[in-house]
C-alpha positions in Angstrom: 103.7 -61.1 158.0 104.9 -64.5 157.0 108.5 -65.6 157.2 110.5 -65.5 154.0 110.8 -69.1 152.6 114.6 -69.0 152.5 114.9 -67.8 156.1 112.4 -70.5 157.1 114.4 -73.2 155.3 117.6 -72.3 157.1 115.9 -72.1 160.5 114.1 -75.4 159.9 117.4 -77.0 159.1 118.9 -75.9 162.3 115.8 -76.8 164.4 115.7 -80.3 162.9 119.5 -81.0 163.2 119.6 -79.9 166.9 116.2 -81.2 168.1 117.9 -83.7 170.4 119.8 -81.1 172.4 118.8 -80.2 175.9 117.9 -76.7 177.0 121.0 -74.7 177.9 123.3 -76.7 175.5 126.5 -75.0 174.6 127.2 -74.7 170.8 130.1 -73.4 168.7 129.1 -72.1 165.2 132.1 -72.0 162.8 131.7 -68.8 160.7 133.9 -67.6 157.8 131.7 -64.6 157.0 130.3 -66.3 153.9 126.6 -66.6 153.3 126.3 -70.2 154.4 128.0 -69.8 157.8 126.4 -66.4 158.5 122.9 -67.7 157.8 123.7 -70.7 160.1 124.9 -68.4 162.9 121.9 -66.2 162.7 119.5 -69.2 162.6 121.2 -70.8 165.6 120.9 -67.6 167.6 117.3 -67.3 166.7 116.4 -71.0 167.6 118.6 -70.8 170.6 116.5 -68.1 172.3 113.7 -70.6 172.7 115.9 -73.4 174.0 118.3 -71.4 176.1 121.3 -72.5 174.1 124.6 -70.8 174.7 126.0 -70.0 171.3 129.7 -69.3 170.7 130.5 -67.7 167.3 134.0 -68.8 166.1 136.0 -67.7 163.1 139.4 -69.2 162.0 141.9 -67.0 160.2 143.9 -69.3 157.9 146.3 -66.4 157.1 146.3 -67.5 153.4 145.0 -64.2 151.9 145.9 -60.6 152.3 143.8 -58.8 154.9 142.7 -62.0 156.5 143.2 -60.7 160.1 141.1 -57.6 159.5 138.4 -59.8 157.9 138.3 -62.1 160.9 137.8 -59.0 163.1 134.8 -58.0 160.9 133.3 -61.5 161.2 133.7 -61.4 165.0 131.9 -58.0 165.0 129.1 -59.4 162.8 128.7 -62.4 165.1 128.4 -60.1 168.1 125.7 -58.1 166.4 123.8 -61.3 165.6 123.5 -61.9 169.3 125.9 -64.8 170.0 126.7 -65.2 173.6 130.4 -65.1 173.0 132.9 -64.8 170.2 136.3 -66.2 169.5 138.9 -65.8 166.8 141.9 -68.0 166.2 144.7 -68.0 163.7 145.6 -71.3 162.1 149.0 -72.5 161.1 148.5 -74.2 157.7 151.5 -76.5 157.5 150.8 -80.1 156.6 153.5 -81.7 154.4 152.0 -84.1 151.9 148.6 -82.5 151.8 147.3 -80.1 149.2 146.4 -76.5 150.3 142.7 -77.2 150.7 143.3 -80.3 152.8 146.0 -78.6 154.9 143.7 -75.7 155.6 140.9 -78.0 156.6 143.1 -80.0 158.9 144.3 -76.8 160.6 140.8 -75.5 160.9 139.4 -78.6 162.5 142.3 -78.8 165.0 141.5 -75.2 166.2 137.7 -75.9 166.3 138.4 -78.9 168.4 140.3 -76.8 170.8 137.6 -74.1 170.9 134.9 -76.7 171.6 136.9 -78.1 174.5 137.6 -74.7 175.9 133.9 -73.8 176.0 132.8 -77.4 176.9 130.4 -77.3 173.9 128.3 -80.2 173.0 128.6 -79.6 169.2 130.4 -77.6 166.6 128.1 -76.5 163.7 129.4 -76.3 160.1 127.7 -74.4 157.3 127.9 -76.9 154.4 124.9 -76.8 152.2 123.2 -79.2 149.8 125.3 -77.6 147.0 128.5 -78.4 148.8 127.3 -82.0 149.2 126.5 -82.3 145.4 130.0 -81.0 144.6 131.6 -83.5 147.0 129.6 -86.4 145.4 130.5 -85.3 141.9 134.2 -85.1 142.7 134.1 -88.5 144.3 132.5 -90.0 141.2 135.1 -88.3 139.0 138.0 -89.7 141.0 136.5 -93.2 141.2 136.9 -93.1 145.0 134.3 -95.7 145.8 131.1 -95.7 147.7 132.4 -93.9 150.8 133.4 -90.9 148.8 130.2 -90.8 146.8 128.3 -91.0 150.1 129.5 -87.4 150.6 129.7 -85.5 153.8 128.2 -86.9 157.0 125.4 -85.0 158.6 127.1 -85.5 162.0 130.5 -86.9 163.1 132.3 -86.8 166.4 131.2 -83.4 167.9 130.4 -81.9 164.5 127.0 -81.3 162.8 126.0 -79.9 159.5 122.4 -78.5 159.9 122.2 -77.1 156.3 122.8 -80.2 154.2 119.2 -80.0 153.0 119.3 -76.3 152.3 120.5 -74.8 149.0 123.1 -72.1 148.6 120.5 -69.9 147.0 118.5 -70.0 150.3 121.5 -69.1 152.5 122.4 -66.2 150.3 118.8 -65.0 150.2 118.4 -65.5 153.9 121.4 -63.2 154.5 119.9 -60.6 152.1 116.6 -60.7 153.9 118.3 -60.1 157.2 120.6 -57.4 155.8 123.8 -59.3 156.5 126.9 -58.3 154.6 128.4 -61.4 153.1 132.1 -62.0 152.3 132.7 -63.8 149.0 135.8 -65.9 149.3 137.8 -65.5 146.1 139.0 -69.1 146.5 135.5 -70.2 145.8 135.7 -69.0 142.2 139.4 -69.6 141.7 139.8 -72.2 138.9 143.0 -73.3 140.4 140.8 -75.3 142.9 138.9 -78.4 141.8 135.9 -77.6 143.8 135.7 -74.1 142.3 135.7 -75.6 138.8 133.0 -78.1 139.7 130.9 -75.3 141.2 131.4 -72.7 138.5 131.6 -74.9 135.4 130.7 -78.5 135.7 127.5 -78.3 137.7 126.0 -75.5 135.6 126.7 -77.6 132.4 125.0 -80.6 134.0 122.0 -78.5 134.9 121.8 -77.1 131.4 122.1 -80.4 129.7 120.2 -82.7 132.1 117.7 -80.2 133.4 117.3 -78.6 136.9 117.6 -80.7 140.0 121.0 -82.2 139.5 122.4 -80.9 142.7 119.4 -82.2 144.7 119.7 -85.6 143.0 123.4 -85.9 143.8 122.8 -84.9 147.4 120.0 -87.5 147.6 122.4 -90.1 146.2 124.7 -89.4 149.1 122.0 -89.9 151.6 120.9 -93.2 150.0 124.5 -94.5 150.0 125.5 -93.4 153.4 123.4 -95.9 155.3 124.8 -98.8 153.2 128.3 -97.6 153.8 127.8 -97.3 157.5 126.4 -100.8 157.7 129.3 -102.3 155.7 131.8 -100.4 157.8 130.2 -101.8 161.0 130.6 -105.3 159.6 134.2 -104.5 158.6 135.0 -103.2 162.1 133.9 -106.6 163.6 135.7 -108.5 160.9 138.9 -106.6 161.6 138.7 -107.5 165.2 138.1 -111.2 164.3 141.1 -111.2 161.9 143.5 -109.5 164.2 146.3 -111.6 165.6 149.4 -110.5 167.5 151.6 -110.0 164.4 149.0 -108.6 162.0 145.9 -110.1 160.3 145.1 -113.8 159.8 145.1 -114.7 156.1 142.8 -117.6 156.8 140.2 -115.3 158.3 140.7 -112.6 155.7 140.2 -115.1 152.8 136.8 -116.2 154.3 135.4 -112.7 154.2 133.2 -111.3 151.4 135.2 -109.1 149.1 133.5 -105.8 150.1 134.2 -106.4 153.7 137.7 -107.7 153.2 138.7 -104.5 151.2 137.4 -102.3 154.1 139.3 -104.4 156.6 142.6 -104.2 154.6 142.3 -100.4 154.2 141.4 -99.9 157.8 144.4 -102.0 158.9 146.7 -100.1 156.7 145.5 -96.7 158.0 145.8 -98.0 161.6 149.4 -99.1 160.9 150.3 -95.6 159.7 149.3 -95.2 156.1 147.7 -91.7 155.5 144.0 -92.1 155.0 143.9 -89.5 152.2 146.6 -91.2 150.3 145.5 -94.8 150.6 143.7 -95.5 147.4 141.9 -98.4 145.6 145.1 -99.7 143.9 146.7 -100.1 147.3 143.8 -102.1 148.6 143.8 -104.3 145.4 147.5 -105.0 145.8 147.0 -106.0 149.5 144.0 -108.1 148.6 146.2 -110.0 146.1 148.5 -111.0 149.1 145.4 -112.8 150.5 143.5 -114.1 147.4 146.2 -114.4 144.7 149.3 -115.4 146.7 152.2 -116.6 144.5 155.2 -115.7 146.6 155.2 -111.9 146.0 157.4 -110.1 148.5 155.4 -107.1 149.7 153.2 -104.2 148.8 154.5 -100.6 149.2 151.9 -98.3 150.8 151.9 -94.6 151.5 153.6 -93.3 154.6 156.7 -95.4 154.2 154.7 -98.5 155.0 154.9 -102.0 153.6 152.4 -104.9 153.7 153.8 -108.4 153.4 152.6 -112.0 154.0 154.6 -114.4 156.2 153.5 -117.7 157.8 149.8 -117.1 157.1 149.8 -113.6 158.6 149.4 -110.3 156.7 151.9 -107.9 158.4 152.5 -104.2 158.3 155.9 -102.6 158.8 157.9 -99.4 157.9 159.9 -99.6 154.7 162.1 -96.6 155.4 162.5 -93.5 157.7 159.4 -92.4 159.6 157.9 -89.4 157.8 
């Protein structure tokens, strides 16, 4: 009997994303109980039998919805039935001033997953984002005018994290769970129009599919893949340029002015973030204003940046300093 195509797609995604791991590698699979992460956990257990991987199933309770603790217990039980080697549940404290609810929950989740990975000395933490999630991310980046890095979408791997299902559709993860008889939890936040991503998922993408024809999600995800290599290369050049421009008091205006504009903008943003500007709040207009201190200098005093930070130019050096109380 042949393997169902959706189940094969999920398992192939895991097999390809983890092909470099040695036998016996320790892995953490982050699982919310939704179709994407359950399908990922099941496929990782299946593939892990051949390679001797030690699979830890982890669920994070954000405590943002009624009954979240009981739901986390059910997910742990599901993971155990799937055959993971060990399970762990952790409760997050979602409290990040200055961040929206989605960003705050994400920050708390990653902090806990980092701790879990260290506790189990795992080589990687696996996340269940799919091709549809990637398409939504790209579309939101386009709508916000956030530049190439945002349009390049989610990375397939970063730090100790990997996303094996970025080439797998949400339809396939749902179908894979149905084929395996897994009870899936539908997070009401995923369809709550109060959240931008939910509106993009439930309203915007379906309209694009209707008006432009099928395959929009695949095309958006493909765009992210095509852009990411370019962004990584430019970022590498910018990292070296930042080192070259750095002086004791800040950044050399002479060196900055000699850089190509796409590299200089990256250097300025990276320097501001390194000085304390929140990455998620440092936008294009801030970079443009800092760039004017280098390329359109006419005696302006400073540029106010997020995080109570200020950029100013003195004696041929672009300097960063706090403009008020430390947040």
